[in-house]
N, C-alpha and C positions, 0 to 999 in steps of 0.2 A: 187785840180786837175783841169787842164784846157785842153780843146780840141779846137784846132784852125781850123776854116773854113773861107770862104771868108768874110772878113770884120766883123767877129763875133768870139766870144769866149764863150764856154760853161764852166761855173764854177760849180764845185760840191765839196762837203766836207762831212766828216763823221758826222752823226747825233749824238746827245746826248740825252739819254733817258729822262732826267729831263728837257730838254729845252722846253720853251713855245713858242719859235720862234727864229729867227736869224736876226742880223743886217749885211747888206752887203755894203761895201764901195769900191770905185774905184778911181784910180789916174793914170796919165801918167807922166813919167819922174820925175821931182822934184816938180810937182804941189801938192796942198793940197788934202787931202782925200775928196771925195764927196760921200754923202749917196745915194745909189741906192735904198735901201729898209730898213725900220725900223723894219718890223715885218714879215719876210718870214716864211711860214709854211713848205715849201719844202726845200730840200738840194741840189737843182740844178737849175741854172738860165742860160739862154742864153742871152748874151749882144750883140746887133746888132749895125750896123753903126759905127764901130770902124775904126780909121785910121791905116792902116797897116804899116805906116812909124814910128809909135811911139811904145815904150814899154808900156804895160799896166800892172798894178798891182791891185790886189784885196785882201781884207781882210774880214773875217767874224768872228762874235762873237755870242755865244749863249746867249739868254735872259732867266734868271732864275727868280723865284718868288722874289728873293732879289736883283735883278739887273743884269748887264751885266757881262758875263764871259770874259776870256782872248781872245785877238785877235789871230786868225789863219791866217798866211799870207805866202808869198813866197819871197825869196831873189832876184831872177832874174825875169825880166819882160818877158811878153809873147807878141808875135806879131800875129795879125790875118793874114790869107793868103790874098795875092793879087788875082785878077782874073786869072792871068797867073799861079800862084802856084796852085790854085784850079783846073784849067783846066788840069794840068799835074799830079795831084795827082792820085794814083792808085785807082782802084775800091776796095770796101771792100772785104776782103778774104771770101771764102766759108768755112763753118764749117759743119762737119758731125759727127755722133756718131757711130763708127764701133763696139765698144765692151764696156764692163763694165768699168766705171771710166776712159774713154779715149775719146779724141776728135782729129779729123784730120783736120788741117787747110791747105788750098791751095789757090793759087792766080795765076794770069796771069803773065807770064814772061815779063819783060821790056827789050827792045832791048839794051840799052846802060848801063844796070846795071851789075856790076860784082858780086854783092851779095845783100842780103836783110836783114833788121832788122825787127824782129817780136816781138810784144808786146802783153800782155794780161792783163785783169783785171777781178775781180769778179764783178758781176752785183749788187753791193750794193752801196748805196749813199756814195760818197766821196772816193771810192777805186781808188788809183792811178794806172796808167799804169806802168808795169815793163817789162823789156826786157827778153825774154826767148830764143832768138837767136840773138846774136850781129851781126854776119856776116855769113849768111848761103847762100850757092850757089844753094840750091834746092828750089823748089817752092811748096813743100808739107812737112808738119811737123806733126808728131804724138806726142801728149802730153798725158802722162799717169798720174795716181794717182790724178785725179781731182775729188774732192768730194764737191758738192755744191748743195743746193736746189734752189738757185736763178740763177745759170748758170754763164757763162763767155762770154766775148767779146774779139775780137782780132783785131789788126790793123797792117799794114805792110807799109814799105817804101823802095824804091830802093836806093842803094848806087852806085854812079858812079865814085868815086875817086876824085871828085872836091869839092863837098859840099853835105850836106844832103838835100834830097828832103823832102817835107811834108809827113806826114803819111796819109794813106788812111782814109776814114771815118770808124767808128767801124763796125764790122760784126754784124749780128743778134745775139741775145742772144741764147746760146745753153746750156741746162742742161745735163751733162753726164748721161748715163744710169747707174743706181745704180747696184752694184753687186747683183746677185740673192740670196735670202735667202735660206740657207740650209734646206732641207726637215726635218720637225719635230723641227726646231729651234724655240725658244721662240721669240715672238714679242718684238722688242726693241722700246720703245717710245722715239722719238727724244727729246733732251733737249730743253725746251722752253726758249724763250728770257728772261723770268723773273728769270731763273736760273742763269743768269749772272749779275754781278754788273755793267758792262760797255759794250759799243759797242766794237767791235773788233779793235785792233790797225791797223794803216795804214802803209803799207810796200811798199818800192820802192827800186830800184837798186841805189847804191851809189858808183859805181866804180867797178873795178875787185874784185870779191870774197867779196863783201861788200853789206849790206842791211841797209837802214835807217828805223827805227821803230819809229812811232809817235802815240800818243794817246791823247784823250781829257782829260781835267782836270776833276777831280771828286770833287764835292762840299764838302769842309771841309777836304780834304785829306792833310796830311802833307808830304807825299812821296808815292812812288810806288815800288812794287816788280815786277821785270820783269823776265819772264820765256820763254824758247825756247825749241822746240823739232824738231827732224828731221821728215819730212813729210812721215813717213812710217807707216805701219800697227801697228807695235809694238813700235813706237817711244815714249819715256818717257820724261816728262817735267823735265827740269833742270833749276835751278835759275841762271840767269846771273847777277842780281844785287838785293840785299836785300832791299835797301832803296835809291831810286833815287829821287832827289828833282825836276828834270825837267820832261818833257813829250816827250823827243826825245833821241834816242840812235842810234849810228852807230856801227854795229857789223861787224867785219872784219874776214878774213880767213874762209869764208864759201864755202866749196868745194863740198857739196853734190848736185848731179844732181836730187835728189828727192825733194829738196827744204826744207824750214823750216817754222814752224809756231811759232807765238809769242802770249803771253797773259800777262796781267798786273793785279795787285791787289792793290786797294787803301789802304793806311796805315793811322793810326791816327783817324779812324772812327769806328763805330760799324760794318761796312760792312766787311765780311770775304771772300766773293766769288770773284773769278777771273772774268776777262772780257771774252767775247766770244773770241775764238781763231781766229787769222788772217787766211787768205787763205795761201796755201802753196807757198811761194815765193822762186824762184830760183835765186841765185846771179849770175851775169854775170861772166863767166870764161875767157872772151876775154880781151886782153890788152886794156888799155884806149886809146881812139882816140878822135881827135877834132871833135866837131859837130858845126853846124851853130847856129840855134836859136830855133829849135822846140823841145818841151819836152812833 
């Protein structure tokens, strides 16, 4: 996942529990890969002094006790913002917590914009931005059914009918107010990280009514079982694929406005637990339209 600002790009990726560090490489256009760091401990890096006239590519791989894992990269290049694009970018949206499991996002109206695109992400390492409003004419949106202990961020950009402007910087992180516990109810202990076999899958919009689900490789796994559930209180897990050889799936015909969660389980090892569930991602319901270069 990359965030573009003036002459800089912030690169982040989903962490791997067993990783001892990460290798990060960079290239522009058709140039060779250049090592930026051989042993990163964090899962986010800001690369400065980048030429905005060139496409920039990054790839990262986890370092395990027995060597390097597979590379994670992206097919399309990213451009840093120019000074002019940075100047005209919107301010970060404001976020408030009006009620349980709910956030309200608002922003200032732009004079020549006919609509706005609003995106969100969970505040976890490597979570990608995904669109929750493709073309909204209002400047305030209420997002319900949000459950996260680490919170969410939002960003917005104006649409003017000619080309897509840059997204605003991310909002501050907001954790939704949890639903109050019923009187006399037993205390529920949250499931600890060690109760999961893997980190949560990475989810992003992939066109109208479609989501792209991606996850890290599990050391020794011969395949993966993928499950999905609707992001509702009584949503039940259903298996989408019993034995996938890859680590990426595009799921189509997703129409629920409550969103969907995904989880995976490694096969061919002694591990029987599922990964942590992804955040509730809502697939875009708007028709596909051309964009410029910002993602």
